[in-house]
ROKOLKOL-987829 format. One record per atom (N, C-alpha, C, O, CB): residue number from 1; atom name; x, z, y. Coordinates in nm, 2 decimals, decimal comma. Glycine has a CB too. Example, Ala and Ser with C-alpha at 12.3 -4.5 7.8 and 13.67 -1.06 7.14 Angstrom:
<recs>
+-----+------+--------+--------+--------+
!   n ! atom !      x !      z !      y !
+-----+------+--------+--------+--------+
!   1 !    N !   1,32 !   0,78 !  -0,57 !
!   1 !   CA !   1,23 !   0,78 !  -0,45 !
!   1 !    C !   1,32 !   0,78 !  -0,33 !
!   1 !    O !   1,42 !   0,85 !  -0,33 !
!   1 !   CB !   1,13 !   0,90 !  -0,45 !
!   2 !    N !   1,28 !   0,71 !  -0,22 !
!   2 !   CA !   1,37 !   0,71 !  -0,11 !
!   2 !    C !   1,29 !   0,79 !   0,00 !
!   2 !    O !   1,34 !   0,80 !   0,11 !
!   2 !   CB !   1,41 !   0,57 !  -0,06 !
+-----+------+--------+--------+--------+
</recs>
This chain:
<recs>
+-----+------+--------+--------+--------+
!   n ! atom !      x !      z !      y !
+-----+------+--------+--------+--------+
!   1 !    N !   6,06 !  -1,10 !  -5,14 !
!   1 !   CA !   5,92 !  -1,08 !  -5,11 !
!   1 !    C !   5,90 !  -1,15 !  -4,97 !
!   1 !    O !   5,97 !  -1,13 !  -4,88 !
!   1 !   CB !   5,88 !  -0,93 !  -5,10 !
!   2 !    N !   5,79 !  -1,23 !  -4,97 !
!   2 !   CA !   5,76 !  -1,31 !  -4,85 !
!   2 !    C !   5,68 !  -1,22 !  -4,75 !
!   2 !    O !   5,59 !  -1,14 !  -4,80 !
!   2 !   CB !   5,68 !  -1,43 !  -4,88 !
!   3 !    N !   5,71 !  -1,23 !  -4,63 !
!   3 !   CA !   5,64 !  -1,15 !  -4,53 !
!   3 !    C !   5,56 !  -1,25 !  -4,44 !
!   3 !    O !   5,57 !  -1,37 !  -4,46 !
!   3 !   CB !   5,74 !  -1,07 !  -4,44 !
!   4 !    N !   5,47 !  -1,19 !  -4,36 !
!   4 !   CA !   5,39 !  -1,27 !  -4,28 !
!   4 !    C !   5,47 !  -1,35 !  -4,18 !
!   4 !    O !   5,43 !  -1,46 !  -4,14 !
!   4 !   CB !   5,29 !  -1,18 !  -4,20 !
!   5 !    N !   5,58 !  -1,30 !  -4,13 !
!   5 !   CA !   5,67 !  -1,37 !  -4,04 !
!   5 !    C !   5,73 !  -1,50 !  -4,10 !
!   5 !    O !   5,75 !  -1,60 !  -4,04 !
!   5 !   CB !   5,78 !  -1,28 !  -3,98 !
!   6 !    N !   5,76 !  -1,49 !  -4,23 !
!   6 !   CA !   5,82 !  -1,60 !  -4,30 !
!   6 !    C !   5,72 !  -1,71 !  -4,31 !
!   6 !    O !   5,75 !  -1,83 !  -4,31 !
!   6 !   CB !   5,88 !  -1,56 !  -4,43 !
!   7 !    N !   5,59 !  -1,67 !  -4,34 !
!   7 !   CA !   5,48 !  -1,77 !  -4,35 !
!   7 !    C !   5,46 !  -1,84 !  -4,21 !
!   7 !    O !   5,45 !  -1,96 !  -4,21 !
!   7 !   CB !   5,35 !  -1,70 !  -4,39 !
!   8 !    N !   5,47 !  -1,76 !  -4,10 !
!   8 !   CA !   5,45 !  -1,82 !  -3,97 !
!   8 !    C !   5,57 !  -1,91 !  -3,94 !
!   8 !    O !   5,55 !  -2,02 !  -3,87 !
!   8 !   CB !   5,43 !  -1,72 !  -3,87 !
!   9 !    N !   5,69 !  -1,87 !  -3,98 !
!   9 !   CA !   5,81 !  -1,96 !  -3,95 !
!   9 !    C !   5,80 !  -2,09 !  -4,03 !
!   9 !    O !   5,83 !  -2,19 !  -3,97 !
!   9 !   CB !   5,93 !  -1,88 !  -3,99 !
!  10 !    N !   5,75 !  -2,08 !  -4,15 !
!  10 !   CA !   5,73 !  -2,20 !  -4,23 !
!  10 !    C !   5,63 !  -2,29 !  -4,17 !
!  10 !    O !   5,64 !  -2,41 !  -4,16 !
!  10 !   CB !   5,69 !  -2,16 !  -4,38 !
!  11 !    N !   5,52 !  -2,23 !  -4,13 !
!  11 !   CA !   5,41 !  -2,31 !  -4,06 !
!  11 !    C !   5,46 !  -2,37 !  -3,93 !
!  11 !    O !   5,43 !  -2,49 !  -3,91 !
!  11 !   CB !   5,29 !  -2,22 !  -4,04 !
!  12 !    N !   5,53 !  -2,30 !  -3,86 !
!  12 !   CA !   5,59 !  -2,35 !  -3,73 !
!  12 !    C !   5,68 !  -2,47 !  -3,76 !
!  12 !    O !   5,68 !  -2,57 !  -3,69 !
!  12 !   CB !   5,66 !  -2,24 !  -3,65 !
!  13 !    N !   5,77 !  -2,46 !  -3,86 !
!  13 !   CA !   5,86 !  -2,56 !  -3,89 !
!  13 !    C !   5,78 !  -2,69 !  -3,94 !
!  13 !    O !   5,82 !  -2,80 !  -3,90 !
!  13 !   CB !   5,96 !  -2,52 !  -4,00 !
!  14 !    N !   5,68 !  -2,67 !  -4,02 !
!  14 !   CA !   5,61 !  -2,78 !  -4,07 !
!  14 !    C !   5,53 !  -2,85 !  -3,96 !
!  14 !    O !   5,52 !  -2,98 !  -3,95 !
!  14 !   CB !   5,51 !  -2,74 !  -4,18 !
!  15 !    N !   5,47 !  -2,77 !  -3,87 !
!  15 !   CA !   5,40 !  -2,83 !  -3,76 !
!  15 !    C !   5,49 !  -2,89 !  -3,65 !
!  15 !    O !   5,45 !  -2,98 !  -3,57 !
!  15 !   CB !   5,31 !  -2,72 !  -3,69 !
!  16 !    N !   5,62 !  -2,86 !  -3,65 !
!  16 !   CA !   5,71 !  -2,92 !  -3,56 !
!  16 !    C !   5,77 !  -3,05 !  -3,61 !
!  16 !    O !   5,79 !  -3,14 !  -3,54 !
!  16 !   CB !   5,82 !  -2,82 !  -3,52 !
!  17 !    N !   5,80 !  -3,05 !  -3,74 !
!  17 !   CA !   5,87 !  -3,16 !  -3,80 !
!  17 !    C !   5,77 !  -3,28 !  -3,82 !
!  17 !    O !   5,81 !  -3,39 !  -3,79 !
!  17 !   CB !   5,93 !  -3,12 !  -3,94 !
!  18 !    N !   5,65 !  -3,26 !  -3,86 !
!  18 !   CA !   5,56 !  -3,36 !  -3,89 !
!  18 !    C !   5,52 !  -3,45 !  -3,76 !
!  18 !    O !   5,53 !  -3,57 !  -3,77 !
!  18 !   CB !   5,43 !  -3,31 !  -3,95 !
!  19 !    N !   5,49 !  -3,39 !  -3,65 !
!  19 !   CA !   5,46 !  -3,48 !  -3,53 !
!  19 !    C !   5,59 !  -3,55 !  -3,49 !
!  19 !    O !   5,58 !  -3,66 !  -3,44 !
!  19 !   CB !   5,41 !  -3,39 !  -3,42 !
!  20 !    N !   5,71 !  -3,49 !  -3,50 !
!  20 !   CA !   5,83 !  -3,56 !  -3,46 !
!  20 !    C !   5,85 !  -3,68 !  -3,55 !
!  20 !    O !   5,89 !  -3,78 !  -3,50 !
!  20 !   CB !   5,95 !  -3,46 !  -3,48 !
!  21 !    N !   5,82 !  -3,67 !  -3,68 !
!  21 !   CA !   5,83 !  -3,79 !  -3,76 !
!  21 !    C !   5,73 !  -3,90 !  -3,72 !
!  21 !    O !   5,76 !  -4,01 !  -3,72 !
!  21 !   CB !   5,81 !  -3,75 !  -3,91 !
!  22 !    N !   5,61 !  -3,86 !  -3,69 !
!  22 !   CA !   5,51 !  -3,95 !  -3,65 !
!  22 !    C !   5,55 !  -4,02 !  -3,52 !
!  22 !    O !   5,54 !  -4,15 !  -3,51 !
!  22 !   CB !   5,37 !  -3,89 !  -3,63 !
!  23 !    N !   5,61 !  -3,95 !  -3,42 !
!  23 !   CA !   5,65 !  -4,01 !  -3,30 !
!  23 !    C !   5,77 !  -4,11 !  -3,32 !
!  23 !    O !   5,77 !  -4,22 !  -3,27 !
!  23 !   CB !   5,69 !  -3,90 !  -3,20 !
!  24 !    N !   5,86 !  -4,06 !  -3,41 !
!  24 !   CA !   5,98 !  -4,15 !  -3,44 !
!  24 !    C !   5,94 !  -4,27 !  -3,51 !
!  24 !    O !   5,99 !  -4,38 !  -3,48 !
!  24 !   CB !   6,08 !  -4,07 !  -3,52 !
!  25 !    N !   5,85 !  -4,26 !  -3,61 !
!  25 !   CA !   5,81 !  -4,38 !  -3,68 !
!  25 !    C !   5,72 !  -4,47 !  -3,60 !
!  25 !    O !   5,72 !  -4,59 !  -3,62 !
!  25 !   CB !   5,74 !  -4,34 !  -3,81 !
!  26 !    N !   5,65 !  -4,41 !  -3,50 !
!  26 !   CA !   5,56 !  -4,50 !  -3,42 !
!  26 !    C !   5,65 !  -4,58 !  -3,33 !
!  26 !    O !   5,61 !  -4,70 !  -3,29 !
!  26 !   CB !   5,47 !  -4,41 !  -3,33 !
!  27 !    N !   5,77 !  -4,53 !  -3,29 !
!  27 !   CA !   5,85 !  -4,61 !  -3,20 !
!  27 !    C !   5,92 !  -4,72 !  -3,29 !
!  27 !    O !   5,95 !  -4,83 !  -3,23 !
!  27 !   CB !   5,96 !  -4,53 !  -3,14 !
!  28 !    N !   5,95 !  -4,70 !  -3,41 !
!  28 !   CA !   6,01 !  -4,80 !  -3,50 !
!  28 !    C !   5,91 !  -4,90 !  -3,54 !
!  28 !    O !   5,94 !  -5,02 !  -3,53 !
!  28 !   CB !   6,07 !  -4,73 !  -3,63 !
!  29 !    N !   5,79 !  -4,86 !  -3,59 !
!  29 !   CA !   5,69 !  -4,96 !  -3,63 !
!  29 !    C !   5,58 !  -4,96 !  -3,53 !
!  29 !    O !   5,50 !  -4,86 !  -3,53 !
!  29 !   CB !   5,64 !  -4,92 !  -3,78 !
!  30 !    N !   5,57 !  -5,06 !  -3,45 !
!  30 !   CA !   5,47 !  -5,06 !  -3,35 !
!  30 !    C !   5,33 !  -5,08 !  -3,41 !
!  30 !    O !   5,23 !  -5,03 !  -3,35 !
!  30 !   CB !   5,50 !  -5,17 !  -3,25 !
!  31 !    N !   5,32 !  -5,16 !  -3,52 !
!  31 !   CA !   5,19 !  -5,18 !  -3,58 !
!  31 !    C !   5,20 !  -5,14 !  -3,73 !
!  31 !    O !   5,31 !  -5,12 !  -3,78 !
!  31 !   CB !   5,15 !  -5,33 !  -3,57 !
!  32 !    N !   5,09 !  -5,12 !  -3,79 !
!  32 !   CA !   5,09 !  -5,08 !  -3,93 !
!  32 !    C !   5,07 !  -5,20 !  -4,02 !
!  32 !    O !   5,03 !  -5,19 !  -4,13 !
!  32 !   CB !   4,98 !  -4,98 !  -3,95 !
!  33 !    N !   5,10 !  -5,32 !  -3,97 !
!  33 !   CA !   5,09 !  -5,44 !  -4,04 !
!  33 !    C !   5,23 !  -5,50 !  -4,07 !
!  33 !    O !   5,32 !  -5,48 !  -3,99 !
!  33 !   CB !   5,01 !  -5,55 !  -3,97 !
!  34 !    N !   5,25 !  -5,56 !  -4,18 !
!  34 !   CA !   5,38 !  -5,63 !  -4,21 !
!  34 !    C !   5,35 !  -5,76 !  -4,28 !
!  34 !    O !   5,25 !  -5,78 !  -4,35 !
!  34 !   CB !   5,47 !  -5,54 !  -4,29 !
!  35 !    N !   5,44 !  -5,85 !  -4,27 !
!  35 !   CA !   5,42 !  -5,99 !  -4,32 !
!  35 !    C !   5,50 !  -5,99 !  -4,46 !
!  35 !    O !   5,62 !  -5,97 !  -4,46 !
!  35 !   CB !   5,48 !  -6,09 !  -4,23 !
!  36 !    N !   5,42 !  -6,02 !  -4,56 !
!  36 !   CA !   5,48 !  -6,03 !  -4,70 !
!  36 !    C !   5,56 !  -6,16 !  -4,71 !
!  36 !    O !   5,51 !  -6,27 !  -4,68 !
!  36 !   CB !   5,37 !  -6,02 !  -4,81 !
!  37 !    N !   5,69 !  -6,16 !  -4,75 !
!  37 !   CA !   5,77 !  -6,28 !  -4,75 !
!  37 !    C !   5,73 !  -6,38 !  -4,86 !
!  37 !    O !   5,74 !  -6,50 !  -4,84 !
!  37 !   CB !   5,91 !  -6,25 !  -4,77 !
!  38 !    N !   5,67 !  -6,33 !  -4,97 !
!  38 !   CA !   5,63 !  -6,42 !  -5,07 !
!  38 !    C !   5,50 !  -6,50 !  -5,05 !
!  38 !    O !   5,49 !  -6,62 !  -5,07 !
!  38 !   CB !   5,62 !  -6,35 !  -5,21 !
!  39 !    N !   5,40 !  -6,43 !  -5,00 !
!  39 !   CA !   5,27 !  -6,49 !  -4,98 !
!  39 !    C !   5,23 !  -6,53 !  -4,84 !
!  39 !    O !   5,13 !  -6,59 !  -4,82 !
!  39 !   CB !   5,17 !  -6,39 !  -5,04 !
!  40 !    N !   5,31 !  -6,48 !  -4,74 !
!  40 !   CA !   5,29 !  -6,51 !  -4,60 !
!  40 !    C !   5,15 !  -6,45 !  -4,56 !
!  40 !    O !   5,08 !  -6,51 !  -4,48 !
!  40 !   CB !   5,29 !  -6,65 !  -4,57 !
!  41 !    N !   5,11 !  -6,34 !  -4,62 !
!  41 !   CA !   4,98 !  -6,28 !  -4,59 !
!  41 !    C !   5,01 !  -6,15 !  -4,52 !
!  41 !    O !   5,11 !  -6,08 !  -4,55 !
!  41 !   CB !   4,90 !  -6,25 !  -4,71 !
!  42 !    N !   4,93 !  -6,11 !  -4,43 !
!  42 !   CA !   4,94 !  -5,98 !  -4,36 !
!  42 !    C !   4,87 !  -5,88 !  -4,44 !
!  42 !    O !   4,75 !  -5,89 !  -4,47 !
!  42 !   CB !   4,88 !  -5,99 !  -4,21 !
!  43 !    N !   4,94 !  -5,77 !  -4,47 !
!  43 !   CA !   4,88 !  -5,66 !  -4,54 !
!  43 !    C !   4,89 !  -5,53 !  -4,46 !
!  43 !    O !   4,98 !  -5,51 !  -4,38 !
!  43 !   CB !   4,96 !  -5,64 !  -4,68 !
!  44 !    N !   4,79 !  -5,45 !  -4,48 !
!  44 !   CA !   4,79 !  -5,32 !  -4,40 !
!  44 !    C !   4,84 !  -5,21 !  -4,49 !
!  44 !    O !   4,80 !  -5,20 !  -4,60 !
!  44 !   CB !   4,65 !  -5,29 !  -4,35 !
!  45 !    N !   4,93 !  -5,13 !  -4,43 !
!  45 !   CA !   4,98 !  -5,01 !  -4,50 !
!  45 !    C !   4,86 !  -4,91 !  -4,51 !
!  45 !    O !   4,79 !  -4,88 !  -4,41 !
!  45 !   CB !   5,10 !  -4,95 !  -4,43 !
!  46 !    N !   4,85 !  -4,85 !  -4,63 !
!  46 !   CA !   4,74 !  -4,75 !  -4,65 !
!  46 !    C !   4,77 !  -4,63 !  -4,56 !
!  46 !    O !   4,87 !  -4,56 !  -4,57 !
!  46 !   CB !   4,73 !  -4,71 !  -4,79 !
!  47 !    N !   4,68 !  -4,60 !  -4,47 !
!  47 !   CA !   4,70 !  -4,50 !  -4,36 !
!  47 !    C !   4,70 !  -4,36 !  -4,43 !
!  47 !    O !   4,78 !  -4,28 !  -4,39 !
!  47 !   CB !   4,59 !  -4,51 !  -4,26 !
!  48 !    N !   4,61 !  -4,33 !  -4,52 !
!  48 !   CA !   4,60 !  -4,20 !  -4,58 !
!  48 !    C !   4,72 !  -4,17 !  -4,66 !
!  48 !    O !   4,78 !  -4,06 !  -4,66 !
!  48 !   CB !   4,48 !  -4,18 !  -4,66 !
!  49 !    N !   4,77 !  -4,27 !  -4,74 !
!  49 !   CA !   4,89 !  -4,25 !  -4,82 !
!  49 !    C !   5,01 !  -4,23 !  -4,73 !
!  49 !    O !   5,10 !  -4,14 !  -4,76 !
!  49 !   CB !   4,91 !  -4,37 !  -4,91 !
!  50 !    N !   5,02 !  -4,30 !  -4,62 !
!  50 !   CA !   5,13 !  -4,28 !  -4,52 !
!  50 !    C !   5,13 !  -4,14 !  -4,47 !
!  50 !    O !   5,23 !  -4,08 !  -4,46 !
!  50 !   CB !   5,12 !  -4,38 !  -4,41 !
!  51 !    N !   5,01 !  -4,09 !  -4,43 !
!  51 !   CA !   5,00 !  -3,95 !  -4,38 !
!  51 !    C !   5,03 !  -3,85 !  -4,48 !
!  51 !    O !   5,09 !  -3,75 !  -4,45 !
!  51 !   CB !   4,86 !  -3,93 !  -4,33 !
!  52 !    N !   4,99 !  -3,87 !  -4,61 !
!  52 !   CA !   5,02 !  -3,78 !  -4,72 !
!  52 !    C !   5,17 !  -3,77 !  -4,74 !
!  52 !    O !   5,22 !  -3,66 !  -4,75 !
!  52 !   CB !   4,95 !  -3,81 !  -4,85 !
!  53 !    N !   5,23 !  -3,88 !  -4,74 !
!  53 !   CA !   5,38 !  -3,88 !  -4,76 !
!  53 !    C !   5,45 !  -3,82 !  -4,65 !
!  53 !    O !   5,54 !  -3,74 !  -4,67 !
!  53 !   CB !   5,43 !  -4,03 !  -4,78 !
!  54 !    N !   5,41 !  -3,85 !  -4,53 !
!  54 !   CA !   5,48 !  -3,79 !  -4,41 !
!  54 !    C !   5,45 !  -3,64 !  -4,40 !
!  54 !    O !   5,54 !  -3,57 !  -4,34 !
!  54 !   CB !   5,44 !  -3,86 !  -4,28 !
!  55 !    N !   5,34 !  -3,59 !  -4,45 !
!  55 !   CA !   5,32 !  -3,45 !  -4,45 !
!  55 !    C !   5,38 !  -3,38 !  -4,56 !
!  55 !    O !   5,42 !  -3,26 !  -4,55 !
!  55 !   CB !   5,17 !  -3,43 !  -4,45 !
!  56 !    N !   5,39 !  -3,44 !  -4,68 !
!  56 !   CA !   5,44 !  -3,38 !  -4,80 !
!  56 !    C !   5,59 !  -3,36 !  -4,79 !
!  56 !    O !   5,64 !  -3,26 !  -4,84 !
!  56 !   CB !   5,40 !  -3,46 !  -4,92 !
!  57 !    N !   5,66 !  -3,46 !  -4,75 !
!  57 !   CA !   5,81 !  -3,45 !  -4,75 !
!  57 !    C !   5,86 !  -3,34 !  -4,66 !
!  57 !    O !   5,94 !  -3,26 !  -4,71 !
!  57 !   CB !   5,87 !  -3,58 !  -4,70 !
!  58 !    N !   5,82 !  -3,32 !  -4,53 !
!  58 !   CA !   5,87 !  -3,21 !  -4,45 !
!  58 !    C !   5,84 !  -3,08 !  -4,51 !
!  58 !    O !   5,92 !  -2,98 !  -4,50 !
!  58 !   CB !   5,83 !  -3,23 !  -4,31 !
!  59 !    N !   5,71 !  -3,06 !  -4,56 !
!  59 !   CA !   5,67 !  -2,93 !  -4,61 !
!  59 !    C !   5,75 !  -2,90 !  -4,73 !
!  59 !    O !   5,78 !  -2,78 !  -4,75 !
!  59 !   CB !   5,52 !  -2,93 !  -4,64 !
!  60 !    N !   5,77 !  -3,00 !  -4,82 !
!  60 !   CA !   5,85 !  -2,97 !  -4,94 !
!  60 !    C !   5,99 !  -2,93 !  -4,91 !
!  60 !    O !   6,05 !  -2,84 !  -4,96 !
!  60 !   CB !   5,85 !  -3,10 !  -5,03 !
!  61 !    N !   6,05 !  -3,01 !  -4,82 !
!  61 !   CA !   6,19 !  -2,97 !  -4,78 !
!  61 !    C !   6,20 !  -2,84 !  -4,71 !
!  61 !    O !   6,29 !  -2,76 !  -4,74 !
!  61 !   CB !   6,25 !  -3,08 !  -4,68 !
!  62 !    N !   6,10 !  -2,81 !  -4,62 !
!  62 !   CA !   6,10 !  -2,68 !  -4,56 !
!  62 !    C !   6,08 !  -2,56 !  -4,66 !
!  62 !    O !   6,15 !  -2,46 !  -4,65 !
!  62 !   CB !   5,99 !  -2,67 !  -4,45 !
!  63 !    N !   6,00 !  -2,59 !  -4,76 !
!  63 !   CA !   5,98 !  -2,49 !  -4,87 !
!  63 !    C !   6,10 !  -2,47 !  -4,95 !
!  63 !    O !   6,13 !  -2,35 !  -4,99 !
!  63 !   CB !   5,86 !  -2,53 !  -4,95 !
!  64 !    N !   6,17 !  -2,57 !  -4,98 !
!  64 !   CA !   6,30 !  -2,56 !  -5,06 !
!  64 !    C !   6,40 !  -2,48 !  -4,98 !
!  64 !    O !   6,47 !  -2,40 !  -5,04 !
!  64 !   CB !   6,35 !  -2,70 !  -5,10 !
!  65 !    N !   6,41 !  -2,51 !  -4,85 !
!  65 !   CA !   6,51 !  -2,44 !  -4,77 !
!  65 !    C !   6,47 !  -2,29 !  -4,76 !
!  65 !    O !   6,56 !  -2,20 !  -4,76 !
!  65 !   CB !   6,52 !  -2,50 !  -4,63 !
!  66 !    N !   6,34 !  -2,26 !  -4,74 !
!  66 !   CA !   6,30 !  -2,12 !  -4,73 !
!  66 !    C !   6,33 !  -2,05 !  -4,86 !
!  66 !    O !   6,38 !  -1,93 !  -4,86 !
!  66 !   CB !   6,15 !  -2,11 !  -4,70 !
!  67 !    N !   6,29 !  -2,11 !  -4,98 !
!  67 !   CA !   6,32 !  -2,04 !  -5,10 !
!  67 !    C !   6,47 !  -2,02 !  -5,13 !
!  67 !    O !   6,51 !  -1,92 !  -5,19 !
!  67 !   CB !   6,25 !  -2,11 !  -5,22 !
!  68 !    N !   6,55 !  -2,12 !  -5,09 !
!  68 !   CA !   6,69 !  -2,11 !  -5,11 !
!  68 !    C !   6,75 !  -2,00 !  -5,02 !
!  68 !    O !   6,84 !  -1,93 !  -5,06 !
!  68 !   CB !   6,76 !  -2,24 !  -5,08 !
!  69 !    N !   6,70 !  -1,99 !  -4,90 !
!  69 !   CA !   6,74 !  -1,88 !  -4,81 !
!  69 !    C !   6,70 !  -1,74 !  -4,86 !
!  69 !    O !   6,78 !  -1,65 !  -4,86 !
!  69 !   CB !   6,69 !  -1,90 !  -4,67 !
!  70 !    N !   6,58 !  -1,73 !  -4,91 !
!  70 !   CA !   6,54 !  -1,60 !  -4,97 !
!  70 !    C !   6,62 !  -1,57 !  -5,09 !
!  70 !    O !   6,65 !  -1,45 !  -5,11 !
!  70 !   CB !   6,39 !  -1,61 !  -5,00 !
!  71 !    N !   6,65 !  -1,66 !  -5,17 !
!  71 !   CA !   6,73 !  -1,63 !  -5,29 !
!  71 !    C !   6,88 !  -1,59 !  -5,25 !
!  71 !    O !   6,94 !  -1,51 !  -5,31 !
!  71 !   CB !   6,74 !  -1,76 !  -5,38 !
!  72 !    N !   6,93 !  -1,66 !  -5,14 !
!  72 !   CA !   7,06 !  -1,62 !  -5,09 !
!  72 !    C !   7,06 !  -1,48 !  -5,03 !
!  72 !    O !   7,16 !  -1,41 !  -5,05 !
!  72 !   CB !   7,10 !  -1,72 !  -4,98 !
!  73 !    N !   6,95 !  -1,44 !  -4,97 !
!  73 !   CA !   6,94 !  -1,31 !  -4,91 !
!  73 !    C !   6,94 !  -1,20 !  -5,02 !
!  73 !    O !   6,98 !  -1,09 !  -4,99 !
!  73 !   CB !   6,82 !  -1,30 !  -4,82 !
!  74 !    N !   6,88 !  -1,23 !  -5,13 !
!  74 !   CA !   6,87 !  -1,13 !  -5,24 !
!  74 !    C !   7,01 !  -1,09 !  -5,29 !
!  74 !    O !   7,03 !  -0,97 !  -5,33 !
!  74 !   CB !   6,79 !  -1,18 !  -5,35 !
!  75 !    N !   7,10 !  -1,18 !  -5,29 !
!  75 !   CA !   7,23 !  -1,15 !  -5,34 !
!  75 !    C !   7,24 !  -1,17 !  -5,49 !
!  75 !    O !   7,16 !  -1,23 !  -5,55 !
!  75 !   CB !   7,27 !  -1,01 !  -5,30 !
!  76 !    N !   7,35 !  -1,11 !  -5,54 !
!  76 !   CA !   7,38 !  -1,13 !  -5,69 !
!  76 !    C !   7,30 !  -1,03 !  -5,77 !
!  76 !    O !   7,31 !  -0,91 !  -5,76 !
!  76 !   CB !   7,53 !  -1,10 !  -5,71 !
!  77 !    N !   7,21 !  -1,08 !  -5,85 !
!  77 !   CA !   7,13 !  -1,00 !  -5,93 !
!  77 !    C !   7,18 !  -0,98 !  -6,08 !
!  77 !    O !   7,13 !  -0,90 !  -6,15 !
!  77 !   CB !   6,99 !  -1,05 !  -5,94 !
!  78 !    N !   7,28 !  -1,06 !  -6,11 !
!  78 !   CA !   7,33 !  -1,06 !  -6,25 !
!  78 !    C !   7,45 !  -0,97 !  -6,27 !
!  78 !    O !   7,50 !  -0,95 !  -6,38 !
!  78 !   CB !   7,36 !  -1,20 !  -6,30 !
!  79 !    N !   7,50 !  -0,91 !  -6,16 !
!  79 !   CA !   7,62 !  -0,83 !  -6,16 !
!  79 !    C !   7,73 !  -0,90 !  -6,23 !
!  79 !    O !   7,80 !  -0,84 !  -6,31 !
!  79 !   CB !   7,59 !  -0,70 !  -6,23 !
!  80 !    N !   7,76 !  -1,02 !  -6,19 !
!  80 !   CA !   7,87 !  -1,09 !  -6,24 !
!  80 !    C !   8,00 !  -1,07 !  -6,17 !
!  80 !    O !   8,10 !  -1,12 !  -6,20 !
!  80 !   CB !   7,85 !  -1,24 !  -6,25 !
+-----+------+--------+--------+--------+
</recs>
């Protein structure tokens, strides 16, 4: 059973991981443009898609870890 503290912990983890990813990626990629090797044209990375991916991955991973931990805390339910 999820409690309010586990929701706040999940929210805190998601809010901590996502800005850290943005800061790290900002240092790696100074601009959001890249040069395509085949056409020699400058293309812009879709900003909203980039934000969705960067937000979705940490939240999904945090959710998987939370559910795995909660399942671990429940213990053996099959009496094996």
